[in-house]
C-alpha positions as CSV (number, residue, x, y, z in Angstrom):
1,M,-0.9,77.9,25.9
2,R,2.3,76.1,26.5
3,A,3.8,73.5,24.1
4,G,2.1,70.2,24.8
5,D,-1.1,71.8,26.3
6,R,-4.5,71.1,24.7
7,D,-7.0,73.6,23.4
8,D,-10.6,73.7,24.5
9,R,-11.5,70.9,22.1
10,G,-8.9,68.6,23.6
11,A,-6.7,68.6,20.5
12,P,-2.9,68.7,21.0
13,A,-1.4,72.1,20.4
14,L,0.2,72.5,17.0
15,N,3.6,73.2,18.5
16,A,3.6,70.2,20.8
17,P,6.7,68.1,20.6
18,P,6.3,64.6,19.3
19,P,5.8,62.0,22.1
20,T,8.9,60.1,23.1
21,P,8.6,56.5,22.0
22,P,9.2,53.9,24.7
23,A,12.6,52.4,24.7
24,P,12.6,48.9,23.2
25,P,13.0,46.2,25.9
26,P,16.5,44.6,26.2
27,C,16.8,41.3,24.4
28,G,18.0,38.4,26.5
29,A,17.3,34.7,26.8
30,G,13.6,35.3,26.6
31,A,13.4,37.9,23.8
32,P,15.6,37.4,20.7
33,A,17.0,40.2,18.6
34,R,15.7,39.9,15.1
35,S,17.1,41.1,11.8
36,L,17.3,40.3,8.1
37,V,20.8,39.6,6.8
38,A,21.5,39.7,3.1
39,V,23.3,36.5,1.9
40,G,23.6,35.6,-1.8
41,G,21.4,38.6,-2.8
42,S,18.4,37.5,-0.7
43,P,17.7,38.2,3.0
44,L,17.9,35.6,5.7
45,E,15.7,35.9,8.8
46,V,18.0,35.8,11.9
47,A,17.1,35.7,15.6
48,I,19.7,35.8,18.4
49,W,19.1,34.9,22.0
50,T,21.7,35.9,24.7
51,A,22.1,34.6,28.2
52,E,22.5,38.3,29.4
53,P,20.1,41.1,28.3
54,R,21.4,43.3,25.5
55,P,19.9,46.4,23.7
56,A,17.3,45.4,21.2
57,G,18.8,45.0,17.7
58,D,22.3,44.1,19.1
59,L,23.4,41.2,16.9
60,Q,27.0,41.0,18.1
61,T,27.9,37.4,18.8
62,G,31.6,36.7,18.6
63,E,33.3,33.4,19.2
64,G,31.7,30.2,20.3
65,A,28.1,31.1,19.7
66,L,25.6,28.3,19.2
67,V,24.2,28.3,15.6
68,M,21.0,26.4,14.9
69,L,20.2,24.8,11.6
70,H,16.6,23.8,11.2
71,E,15.0,20.7,9.6
72,G,13.7,20.5,6.1
73,L,10.4,22.2,6.8
74,G,11.6,24.4,9.7
75,S,12.2,28.0,10.4
76,V,13.3,30.3,13.2
77,D,9.9,30.2,14.9
78,L,9.5,26.5,14.6
79,W,12.3,25.9,17.0
80,R,9.8,27.2,19.6
81,E,11.4,27.7,23.0
82,F,14.4,25.6,22.4
83,P,16.9,28.4,21.5
84,Q,15.9,30.2,24.7
85,L,16.5,27.1,26.8
86,L,19.9,26.6,25.2
87,A,20.9,30.2,25.8
88,R,20.0,29.9,29.5
89,A,21.6,26.4,29.9
90,S,24.9,27.2,28.1
91,G,25.4,30.9,28.9
92,R,26.1,31.5,25.3
93,S,24.6,33.5,22.4
94,V,22.2,31.3,20.3
95,I,21.6,32.1,16.7
96,A,18.8,30.7,14.6
97,F,18.1,31.5,11.0
98,S,15.6,30.5,8.4
99,R,17.1,29.2,5.2
100,H,16.1,30.9,2.0
101,G,12.5,30.1,1.1
102,H,11.6,29.4,4.8
103,G,10.1,31.5,7.5
104,R,10.4,35.2,6.8
105,S,13.5,34.8,4.7
106,G,13.7,35.8,1.0
107,P,13.4,33.3,-1.9
108,P,16.2,31.0,-2.8
109,P,18.7,32.7,-5.1
110,R,18.5,29.6,-7.4
111,A,16.4,26.5,-7.8
112,R,17.4,23.7,-5.4
113,T,19.1,20.6,-6.7
114,P,20.7,17.6,-5.0
115,S,23.7,19.8,-4.4
116,F,21.5,21.8,-1.9
117,F,23.1,20.4,1.3
118,A,26.7,21.2,0.2
119,E,25.7,24.7,-1.1
120,E,24.1,25.5,2.3
121,A,27.0,24.2,4.3
122,L,29.9,25.6,2.2
123,E,28.4,28.8,0.7
124,V,25.4,30.1,2.6
125,L,26.4,29.3,6.2
126,P,30.0,30.7,5.9
127,A,28.6,33.9,4.4
128,L,26.1,34.3,7.2
129,L,28.7,33.6,9.9
130,G,31.0,36.1,8.3
131,A,28.3,38.7,8.2
132,L,27.5,38.2,11.9
133,G,31.1,38.0,13.0
134,V,30.8,34.5,14.3
135,R,34.0,32.4,14.7
136,R,34.3,28.7,15.6
137,P,30.6,28.3,16.3
138,V,29.0,25.3,18.0
139,L,26.5,24.0,15.4
140,V,23.2,22.6,16.6
141,G,21.4,21.0,13.6
142,H,18.2,19.1,13.3
143,S,17.5,16.6,10.5
144,D,18.5,18.3,7.2
145,G,20.1,21.0,9.3
146,A,22.2,18.4,11.1
147,S,23.5,17.1,7.8
148,I,24.4,20.7,6.8
149,A,26.2,21.1,10.1
150,L,28.3,18.0,9.6
151,I,29.3,19.0,6.1
152,H,30.3,22.5,7.3
153,A,32.3,21.0,10.2
154,A,34.2,18.9,7.8
155,H,35.6,22.0,6.0
156,H,35.5,24.8,8.6
157,P,36.6,25.2,12.2
158,V,33.8,24.7,14.7
159,G,33.8,24.2,18.5
160,A,31.5,21.2,18.4
161,V,28.5,19.7,16.6
162,A,25.2,18.6,18.2
163,A,23.4,16.6,15.4
164,L,19.7,15.9,16.2
165,A,18.2,13.1,13.9
166,P,21.0,13.6,11.3
167,H,21.0,12.1,7.8
168,V,24.3,10.9,6.3
169,F,22.8,8.6,3.7
170,V,19.4,8.0,2.1
171,E,17.1,5.4,3.7
172,E,14.0,4.0,2.1
173,L,12.2,4.7,5.3
174,T,13.0,8.4,4.9
175,L,11.7,8.5,1.4
176,A,8.5,6.7,2.3
177,A,7.8,9.3,5.1
178,I,8.5,12.2,2.7
179,R,6.1,10.7,0.1
180,Q,3.4,10.5,2.8
181,A,4.1,14.1,3.8
182,R,3.7,15.1,0.1
183,E,0.3,13.5,-0.1
184,R,-0.8,15.3,3.1
185,Y,0.5,18.5,1.7
186,L,-1.3,18.1,-1.6
187,R,-4.6,17.3,0.3
188,G,-4.2,20.7,2.0
189,E,-4.0,19.8,5.7
190,L,-0.2,20.1,6.0
191,R,0.0,23.1,3.7
192,Q,-2.5,25.0,5.9
193,R,-0.5,24.3,9.0
194,L,2.8,25.2,7.5
195,A,1.5,28.4,5.9
196,R,1.4,30.1,9.3
197,H,5.2,29.8,9.5
198,H,6.4,30.5,6.0
199,D,5.9,33.5,3.7
200,D,6.2,31.2,0.7
201,V,5.0,27.8,1.9
202,D,5.2,26.2,-1.5
203,A,8.9,27.2,-1.8
204,A,9.6,25.8,1.6
205,F,7.8,22.5,1.1
206,F,8.8,21.6,-2.5
207,G,12.3,22.9,-1.9
208,W,12.6,20.1,0.7
209,C,10.5,17.4,-0.9
210,D,11.7,17.7,-4.5
211,V,15.4,17.4,-3.5
212,W,14.8,14.3,-1.4
213,L,12.6,12.6,-4.0
214,D,14.8,13.5,-7.0
215,P,16.2,10.1,-8.4
216,A,19.6,11.8,-8.6
217,F,19.6,12.1,-4.8
218,A,19.0,8.4,-4.1
219,H,22.7,7.6,-3.6
220,W,23.6,10.8,-1.7
221,S,26.0,10.2,1.2
222,I,28.2,12.4,3.4
223,E,29.9,9.5,5.2
224,R,33.3,10.5,3.9
225,E,32.7,14.0,5.1
226,V,32.4,12.7,8.6
227,E,36.0,11.5,8.5
228,L,37.2,15.0,8.1
229,I,35.5,16.4,11.2
230,R,37.9,17.2,14.0
231,A,35.3,18.7,16.5
232,P,33.5,16.6,19.1
233,M,30.0,15.4,18.1
234,L,26.9,14.7,20.1
235,L,24.4,12.5,18.1
236,V,20.8,12.5,19.2
237,Q,18.1,10.1,17.8
238,G,14.5,9.2,18.7
239,T,13.7,5.5,18.8
240,E,10.5,5.9,16.9
241,D,11.7,8.5,14.3
242,P,9.7,7.9,11.1
243,Y,12.4,9.8,9.1
244,G,15.5,7.9,10.1
245,T,17.0,4.9,12.0
246,L,19.8,4.4,14.4
247,E,21.9,3.2,11.4
248,Q,22.5,6.9,10.7
249,L,24.3,7.3,14.1
250,A,26.1,4.0,13.6
251,R,27.6,5.1,10.3
252,I,28.8,8.4,11.8
253,E,30.4,6.5,14.6
254,R,32.2,4.1,12.3
255,R,33.6,6.9,10.2
256,A,34.3,9.5,12.9
257,R,37.9,10.5,13.8
258,A,36.8,12.9,16.5
259,P,35.1,12.1,19.8
260,V,31.5,11.1,19.5
261,A,28.7,10.8,22.2
262,R,25.4,9.1,21.5
263,L,22.1,10.0,23.1
264,V,19.1,7.9,22.2
265,L,15.7,9.1,23.4
266,P,12.2,7.8,23.3
267,G,10.1,9.5,20.8
268,G,10.1,10.6,17.2
269,H,11.8,13.0,14.8
270,S,11.9,16.1,17.0
271,P,13.8,15.4,20.3
272,H,14.2,19.1,20.9
273,R,10.4,19.4,21.3
274,E,9.7,16.2,23.1
275,H,12.6,16.6,25.6
276,A,13.3,20.3,25.3
277,A,14.6,21.2,28.8
278,M,16.6,18.0,29.3
279,L,18.2,18.1,25.9
280,A,19.2,21.8,26.3
281,Q,21.0,20.8,29.5
282,R,22.6,17.8,27.9
283,I,23.9,19.9,25.0
284,A,25.2,22.6,27.4
285,S,27.1,19.9,29.4
286,F,28.4,18.4,26.1
287,I,29.8,21.8,25.1
288,E,31.4,22.4,28.5
289,D,33.0,19.0,28.3
290,A,34.3,19.7,24.8
291,G,36.1,22.8,26.0
292,G,37.2,25.6,23.7
293,P,35.6,29.0,23.4
């Protein structure tokens, strides 16, 4: 009986070589390469989409990659199809990661405080970019992620910033919406929905909610940081956003020393979901107009 033949009972021969596993499919704009990257002693969930197919597990990105920073309750998967659309529209690598306590990332190395935004922008993000070999990224941030992107851009070289529904100061409207979200979470409906996307849903929710509702956060502002940004900025806001008003964009525009473009769209807090294909194309055009790597 030859190696790989079966005996009369149909069982594989003992000396049969192990079957060759199928090669993993290449990762391209439709299939991200996924990995866990240790930052601050705790892993971060990272996914990378590329315009051209690459071998699965290839996380090389280089200069000018788009780096996405999610909202307060977000994660890699909650971006949905938007990173894929951006990779196709821009022809660049697109990196999304879940902050500590979100998605499939590990727990936060320390309790979150009102210094959370600065810590993410000036400690965590630089460490992650260094680990991935990313230089002069184009930052695409949503909500809290947009604020983190702006802070980072004030202190580090970036190619451009696309800020979707950014916060640069605390509005009462924002706090009221967060209080309402907290009530929905405590009643269970919101918690049940979010639990599908976060390994530790309580860490994700209260890490967001408790920072915003901390009395010490009431006078938080990054308007002065905006003056330090030298990269072009695209500001995107929904007209019916329950978490922020157009005054957020106006304050950025008044402080900015770099070129600023404004895009106001019908809809709420998540323009990348409500206008995904159009917004991906608009960001790609903005990046091309901005020049650079």
